[in-house]
Residue, then its C-alpha position, 0 to 999 in steps of 0.5 A: m499499500t502506497t500513498t501518492t499525490a500523482a495529479a492528471r489531466a485526462i483519464r482513458g478507461t472504462f467507467f461504470h457509474t449511476p447517473e440516474y437512480g435505477s439505472f447505470e451507464m458504462l462509459e466504454q474506453a472514454l476519454i475524460e478531460l479535466d480542468g486544473h481543479g480536478a473537475i470533469e471538463r469533457i467527456t469523449l466516447p470512441a463513437d465521437p468523430a473528435y476521439p482520435e484527436r482528442l486522445r492523440a493530443a492528450r498522449e502527445a502532451n503526456e510525452r512533454e509532461p509525464g502523468y498528464l494522461f492516465e490510461l487503465g490497464e487491460h483488465e482495469v475498470v473504474l467505479p465513482g469513489f464511494v461517499d460515506l455519510h455515517v462514520h464514528a471515528p473514535q470508534w475505529p479501535q473497536a470495530g467488530i468488537a462486542l456486536d453481540e451485546p445489548l446496545e446499552v452495554w456496547l455504549n456504556e461499558r465500550t463506546f463511551p470509555l473508548e471515546a472519552r480517551f480521545g479528549i486532549p488534557e489541558g496542556g497535552d499535545p494539541t496535535g493529538g499525536d499521542f493517541a488521537l492522530p495515528i488512529y485517525l490516519d489510519l482510519v482515513g487511510t484505510l477508508l481510501s484504500r476501500g474507495t471511500t473518497t468522501c466521508v462524514y464523520f462524528g468526531s468525539a466530544d473533545r473539540h481539540s481532538s475532533e480538530v486533529l480528525a479534520r486535519a488527518c482527512a486533509q493531510l491524506n486528501q480525503r474529502a470530509v465532513v467533520g463534527k465535534v460530538v455534542m452530548d451535555d445532558p448530566a441525566a443521560n451521559p457518564a460523568f466521565y464523558r460529556d460536555a461540561s454545560p450547554e453553554q460550553a458545547l455551544a461555545d466549543t462548537e462555534d470554535f471547532i466551526a471557526a478552526v475547520e473553516q480556517h484550515a480548510a480555507r488555507s489548504a485551498a488556497d495552497d492547493p487547487r485540487f484540494p478536495g474539501l473540508f467542512p465542519a458540521v453541527t453534531p449533536r449526538f442524538i436527542p436522548s443525550c442533549t438538553e433542550t438548550a443545546l439542541r436549540g442553540l446548535g440549530e441556531i449555529a447551524q442556521a447562522h453558518d449555513a453548516y452541515v448538520q449531522s445526527h441520528c434520527d429514529e435509529s431504534q424502538w428506544q430512540s424513537g420513543v425519547a422525543r415522544e416522551r420528552f417533547g411530545k413529537s416524533d424524532a423528526e418533528a423535534l429535530a425540525d423544530f430545533g432547526l436541525l433538519k435542513r439542507k446539508a443535514i444528514m441523519a442517520h438510520g431512519t429505521f422507524l421513520l414513518d410517513g409524516e416524518a419522511e415528508i418533514f425530510r423531504a420538505t426541509g432538504a434533509a438526507l437520511a444515511h442508510c447504514p444497513i450493517s449496523n441497523a442488523y445489530f441495534g436498529n430493531a428494524v430494517c430501514p424501508v429505503r424504497r418507500i422512503h426514496d419514493q416519497g422524495v427523500t434523499i438517502g446515501l449510504g454509511t458504514d457506521i463504524s463501529g456499529g457497522f463492522s466494516p470500513s467498506l461501503y461494498d459490504d453496505i451495498r450488498m447488505a442494503v440489497m439483502a436487507s430490502r429483500i428481508l424487509e419485503d419477504g419477512v422472516d419468521a417461517r411461522v408466519p403465513s407468507e402473505q402476512r410475513g413481509a412488509g406488505e409493500p414492494s421493498r426490494i432495491s437493486a445493487v445498482e441502486a444501492l451503487y447509487l446511494a453509495t455514490k451520487g446518493g451520498g453526493e446529493a446528500l451533501d449538496l456537493p458535485i460528486g458521485s458520478f462521472e459527469a461534466g462539472r463534477a469532481l473526478d473521485m474514482q476507484v480503479i478496479d483490477l478485474k483479474r487478480p490472483f484469487a480475486d477474479l472478477t471477469g467470470n471467466g468470459v462466461f457472463t460478459s454483459p455490462a450489467d453482469q460485469l458490474e454485479r460481479i464487481l459490486y459482489l465480489t470485489t475485494p481490497e486486493n482488486i481496488r488498485a488506485v483511488w483518486v480524489q479531486g482528480r489526484q491519486v491519492f492511494a495505490r496498492g503496491 
């Protein structure tokens, strides 16, 4: 595994993407030309009369300026970079641990003590180099190696270590939205891990936003291909926050036009807390606090009712579907098809570490499987006509790929996730013919649809040979 910052102005190869929900395109041997900022300027297909001349010009430019043109190998194809809408960065060391425990045990005995270790004590190392930085660099590098070019991160409740996370993303050139978690209610959070007060939580959030924006501005000024670093207002969820903090965070989000991230209707328990406290659904309460808006990403939605979905649609808020973690802690299957049909923007999230895998390939696969389980039901003792959801619920692998790419871009209101003019060139290079990781099907199934499904279901890290963000190669597997 190697990291590089090689940049190109033209890429030639075969590209799979989903410019529209429910369908895909294969751009076979396309020539994609980029501007100086790593955005797609022009796409030329072999059928275009101008194709031979543009390819010749790109090859001549490459002779004068090596690296100008990147041409894929014989068995290589390209997918868009993935957009992971929900990751708890400080939980990375416990991925795969204690997932068989009840949620309260997993949180109180595992998760909160771990996250508390990311606090940088007064007078401690402000870079987080002693604990946080190595973990965050490992996480960001791992996600890039799995094809994730954009990620939405929960940091910890500590402002300083959350800034360390933001800097790690910038250092490795991953586009990122990062938030300092707010959890200030002393009745709902352990004494060893919570904000000191609502006022301190709000002040730390303001300071965090300013620090990340300043770092992003400096990076963008130094590098025209800097992919982007954005702060997010981050209430952990309604059960962990006081009304004062929730209202203040909504005001901060509106004042800064900032991203918002939280959890909504994840579990039976969480869905009931807002009704007990405020006499409203989770989504209604979040909206009333100003936390549902364009550029707001709410994780899970397994218990999202039709009326709540309408609030999401009306406010422009998006849903991060996390099918693996829902299997452990969601108490239900998120009705993705129904919610999408109601006009809600949906993307995918790994939800590390409630989800064990750093690869959105695994969540693409699980999203399809969960949708079939929802439609068919699970209890064989129940008659078949009563067993399932009672409505069409299945989604396809192609639809799940859209959620992992362009759907995530729409959730973030960013021009990413597909190969179209004006969008950032984020991509992962897939080698279809690696030893013991052959995705070709030995020439038996050769249609583009069959090829794409084999890629989505069978790709391993070994198949992902390189990853590019904003027109620049940032990862190469040695």
